[in-house]
C-alpha positions in Angstrom: -14.6 105.4 129.3 -10.9 105.1 130.9 -11.8 107.4 133.3 -14.7 105.2 135.1 -11.9 102.8 135.5 -9.2 104.8 137.1 -11.9 106.5 139.5 -13.0 102.8 140.2 -9.7 101.6 141.1 -8.5 104.3 143.1 -12.0 104.1 145.3 -11.0 100.1 145.7 -7.8 100.7 146.8 -9.1 103.4 149.5 -11.6 100.4 150.7 -9.0 97.7 150.6 -9.7 97.2 154.4 -13.5 97.7 154.0 -16.5 95.7 152.6 -17.4 96.8 149.2 -20.2 95.4 147.1 -21.1 96.4 143.2 -24.0 98.2 143.9 -21.9 100.7 146.0 -19.4 100.8 143.7 -21.5 101.7 141.1 -23.6 104.4 142.9 -20.0 105.7 143.4 -19.1 106.0 139.9 -22.8 106.9 138.8 -23.5 104.2 135.7 -25.7 101.1 135.8 -24.4 97.7 137.1 -23.9 95.9 133.7 -22.2 98.9 132.5 -19.7 98.6 134.9 -19.2 95.1 134.9 -18.6 95.9 130.7 -16.3 98.3 131.4 -14.2 96.0 134.2 -14.2 92.8 131.2 -13.1 95.1 128.7 -10.1 96.9 130.3 -9.3 94.5 133.4 -9.9 91.2 131.6 -12.6 90.6 134.8 -15.3 91.7 136.9 -15.3 94.3 139.2 -15.4 92.1 142.1 -13.1 89.7 141.6 -10.3 92.3 140.9 -11.3 93.7 144.2 -10.8 90.5 145.5 -7.4 90.4 144.0 -6.2 93.7 145.6 -7.4 92.4 148.9 -4.9 89.2 148.3 -1.9 91.7 147.6 -2.4 93.3 150.5 -2.7 90.1 152.5 0.6 89.4 150.6 2.2 92.2 152.1 1.0 91.4 155.5 2.0 88.1 155.7 5.6 88.8 154.7 6.4 91.5 156.8 4.1 91.2 159.8 4.0 88.4 162.3 0.1 88.5 162.5 -1.9 85.4 162.5 -4.2 84.4 159.3 -7.1 85.1 161.8 -6.7 88.9 162.3 -5.5 89.4 158.6 -8.5 87.9 157.5 -10.5 90.2 160.0 -8.5 93.1 159.0 -9.4 92.7 155.0 -13.2 92.0 155.6 -13.1 88.1 155.1 -16.1 86.5 156.8 -13.7 84.1 158.1 -10.2 82.7 158.0 -11.3 79.8 156.1 -12.9 82.2 153.8 -9.4 84.1 153.3 -7.2 81.1 152.9 -9.6 79.9 150.1 -9.6 83.0 147.8 -6.2 83.4 148.8 -5.2 80.0 147.3 -7.8 80.9 144.3 -5.8 83.5 143.0 -2.1 82.1 144.1 -2.9 78.3 144.1 -1.4 77.9 147.5 -2.6 78.7 151.0 -1.2 81.4 153.3 0.4 79.4 155.8 2.7 77.6 153.2 3.2 81.2 151.0 4.5 82.7 154.3 6.7 79.7 155.3 8.2 79.4 151.8 9.0 82.9 151.6 10.8 82.5 155.4 12.7 79.2 154.4 14.1 81.3 151.1 15.0 84.3 152.9 16.4 82.3 156.1 18.5 80.8 153.1 19.2 83.9 151.0 20.8 85.2 154.5 22.7 82.2 155.3 24.5 82.5 151.7 24.8 86.3 151.9 26.5 85.5 155.3 28.5 82.8 153.9 30.0 84.9 151.0 30.7 88.0 153.5 32.4 85.6 155.9 34.5 84.2 152.3 35.1 87.6 151.4 36.4 88.7 155.0 38.6 85.4 154.8 39.9 85.8 151.5 41.0 90.1 152.5 42.3 88.6 155.6 44.5 86.5 153.6 45.3 88.7 151.5 46.6 91.3 153.9 48.6 88.5 155.9 50.4 88.1 153.5 51.8 91.4 152.9 55.0 92.5 155.0 54.1 95.8 155.7 51.9 96.3 158.9 48.2 97.1 158.5 45.7 98.3 160.5 41.9 99.6 161.0 40.5 101.8 163.8 37.3 103.7 164.2 36.9 107.3 165.0 37.0 106.5 168.6 40.1 104.8 168.3 39.8 101.3 168.7 41.3 98.9 166.9 39.0 96.8 164.3 41.6 94.6 162.8 44.5 94.1 161.4 47.2 91.9 159.4 49.8 89.2 161.1 52.8 91.5 160.7 51.1 94.3 162.9 50.1 91.6 165.6 53.5 90.3 165.7 55.0 93.5 165.9 52.3 94.2 168.8 53.3 90.9 170.4 49.9 90.3 170.9 47.1 87.8 169.5 44.4 89.0 167.3 42.0 88.5 169.8 44.3 90.5 172.5 44.4 93.6 170.4 40.6 93.7 168.1 38.3 95.9 170.2 40.6 97.8 172.4 41.5 101.3 172.3 44.8 102.9 171.8 44.9 103.5 175.3 44.5 99.7 176.2 47.3 98.5 174.2 49.9 101.5 174.2 51.7 103.5 177.3 49.8 106.7 177.3 51.9 108.7 175.8 52.2 106.8 172.8 48.4 106.6 172.6 47.9 110.6 173.2 50.5 111.2 170.3 48.7 108.6 168.0 45.1 110.0 168.9 46.2 113.4 168.0 47.4 112.2 164.8 44.4 110.2 164.1 42.5 113.0 165.4 43.8 115.8 162.4 42.9 112.6 159.8 39.5 113.0 161.0 39.3 116.2 161.2 40.9 117.4 157.8 39.4 114.4 156.0 42.8 113.9 154.6 45.5 111.1 154.7 48.9 112.0 156.4 52.4 110.0 156.2 55.0 110.3 158.8 58.2 108.3 160.1 57.4 106.4 163.5 60.3 104.1 165.2 59.0 101.2 166.9 60.1 98.4 169.1 59.8 94.7 168.7 58.7 92.8 172.0 62.3 91.5 171.9 63.5 95.1 172.1 64.6 95.3 168.2 63.9 98.8 167.3 63.2 99.8 164.0 61.9 102.8 161.7 58.4 103.0 160.0 57.0 105.0 157.2 53.0 104.9 158.5 50.4 105.9 155.9 47.2 107.0 157.4 43.9 107.5 155.6 40.1 107.9 156.2 37.7 105.5 155.2 33.6 106.1 155.0 30.5 104.5 154.9 28.0 103.9 152.4 26.8 107.4 153.3 29.9 109.4 153.0 30.3 109.7 156.5 34.1 109.1 158.1 33.3 105.5 159.9 37.1 105.4 160.6 41.2 105.0 159.5 43.4 102.6 157.9 46.8 102.6 158.6 49.9 101.2 156.8 53.6 101.2 157.9 56.2 100.0 155.8 59.4 99.4 157.5 62.2 101.2 156.3 65.3 100.6 158.5 67.1 98.8 155.7 66.7 101.5 153.5 68.0 104.3 155.7 71.3 102.4 156.7 71.7 102.0 153.1 71.5 105.3 152.4 73.8 106.8 155.4 76.5 104.0 154.1 76.0 105.1 150.9 76.8 108.9 152.0 79.4 107.6 154.5 81.0 105.8 151.7 80.9 109.1 149.3 82.3 110.8 152.1 85.0 108.3 152.6 86.2 108.5 149.1 85.9 112.0 148.9 88.4 112.8 151.7 90.4 109.1 150.8 90.6 111.4 146.8 92.0 114.4 148.7 94.6 112.7 150.7 95.7 110.9 147.3 96.3 114.5 145.7 97.8 116.1 148.9 100.5 113.1 149.3 101.1 112.9 145.0 101.6 116.6 145.3 103.8 116.6 148.2 105.7 114.0 147.4 106.3 114.9 143.5 107.4 118.7 144.9 109.7 117.0 147.0 111.2 114.7 144.5 111.7 117.4 141.8 113.3 119.6 144.1 115.8 117.0 145.0 116.4 115.9 141.3 117.3 119.6 140.3 119.9 119.5 143.1 121.3 116.4 142.2 121.3 117.7 138.3 123.1 120.3 139.5 125.8 118.7 141.0 125.5 115.7 138.5 124.6 116.8 135.4 123.7 114.1 133.0 124.7 111.3 135.3 121.5 109.2 134.9 122.9 106.3 136.3 123.3 108.2 139.6 119.8 109.4 139.4 117.7 106.7 138.1 118.6 104.2 140.9 118.6 106.2 143.8 116.2 109.2 142.9 112.9 107.2 141.4 113.5 104.0 143.0 114.2 105.9 146.7 111.1 108.1 145.7 108.7 105.6 144.5 109.8 103.4 147.5 108.8 106.6 149.8 105.8 107.0 147.7 104.2 103.7 148.1 105.2 103.6 151.7 103.3 106.9 152.4 100.2 105.7 150.5 100.1 102.1 152.5 100.6 104.1 155.5 97.8 106.8 155.1 95.5 104.7 153.0 91.9 104.5 154.6 89.6 101.5 154.3 86.9 101.5 151.9 85.0 98.1 150.6 87.5 97.3 148.1 90.1 94.4 148.8 93.3 94.1 146.6 96.5 91.5 146.5 99.5 93.7 146.7 101.5 91.2 144.6 99.0 91.9 141.8 98.9 95.6 142.2 103.1 95.6 141.7 103.0 93.4 139.1 100.3 95.8 136.9 103.0 98.4 137.9 106.0 96.1 136.8 104.3 95.8 133.7 103.2 99.2 133.2 107.1 100.5 133.9 109.1 97.5 132.0 107.8 97.7 128.7 110.4 97.3 125.9 112.1 101.0 125.4 111.1 102.4 122.2 112.6 105.3 120.3 110.9 108.9 120.8 109.8 111.3 117.9 112.9 112.9 118.6 115.4 109.9 118.3 116.4 109.6 122.2 116.1 106.6 123.6 112.8 106.1 126.5 114.1 104.7 130.3 113.5 101.3 131.3 112.8 100.8 135.0 113.2 98.0 137.1 110.9 97.7 140.0 110.8 94.9 142.7 107.7 94.8 145.4 108.7 95.3 149.2 108.9 92.5 151.5 106.2 91.7 154.3 103.7 92.9 152.2 100.1 92.4 153.3 97.9 89.7 152.3 95.2 92.2 150.9 95.1 95.9 151.0 92.0 98.4 150.6 92.9 100.9 147.8 91.6 101.4 144.4 94.3 99.9 142.7 93.2 101.5 139.2 94.1 104.8 140.8 96.9 103.7 142.4 98.3 102.6 139.1 97.6 106.1 136.7 99.4 107.9 140.5 102.6 106.0 139.7 102.8 106.7 136.2 101.4 110.3 136.7 104.5 110.7 139.2 107.1 108.5 137.1 106.3 110.7 133.9 106.7 114.3 136.2 109.4 113.3 137.6 111.7 111.8 134.1 110.3 114.2 131.6 113.1 116.5 131.8 116.0 114.0 131.9 118.1 112.9 128.8 120.7 110.4 127.8 
């Protein structure tokens, strides 16, 4: 018997804005009225006409919530005999009058809307506070190049307030040449739907120029359409300057090392030649060679190093430098493996030394030691 019920329900739904009585319904179903009532009570738990009234009330609820139609018009459309009859029937099913039902819904909807708006405002404020805390410049624009917002760092470099920038196009904020450049880059992002990264030089209101690494990426709406772009600019000026300084220091150190090697090689060659000449004329005269050649050679070498030294970032007290050299050269004499005595040196620092010299003292001491070892390796008592 369910086919009669389904057929009856469909017929009632089609006639919701019309009048319908039990006799007409039973005639449509081709069954008797008592049989129709039994079927409805057994399947739907109520009589056919009461169920039809329920369908009308459900449609009335829809009209109350989705339209501004007055109660009298709704009652008329649904074929109630009067507005009072409509209200009475409505209250029988929902235990509340149509007017109260609509007002409660409106109040509840307005409350929900206010809560929703407040929640969105709180979320926006939180997001704004987060991006304002970032030292990077953050901004976002729509597809027409109109600035939609940004963080405090961005407004600071622009030298304007948020109110003076938001809602303005690039051409209203930047010079035409800069605006053309930005618009061209933005069009590339929108056309390819891809992020780009590049370096740009920006000038603060006080004239200070800084280099920024700029990252721009498109963002989409809930339908997947591009609705704008977000830009994040990071100040990399200090990083660039540090890199340049390191490269310059590396170059200076390489040049300094080359100069040291050249001076050391040239001086060693000259002193060895001079030593050979003196040995031919005064072979075995260690007392003559030691103080004159080695002391004068070392003095010349020291003056040459200090005269030609190039600045680096490390300062050394020259007095300490010579003290370390003295300790290195004046260690107690020891017998070598072949029984010969090692040479003993005495060194005094030059007068009028500066308070500080910029030199690698460890490399200087190694250079001295290498020079002396080279000059004395063939000297015998």
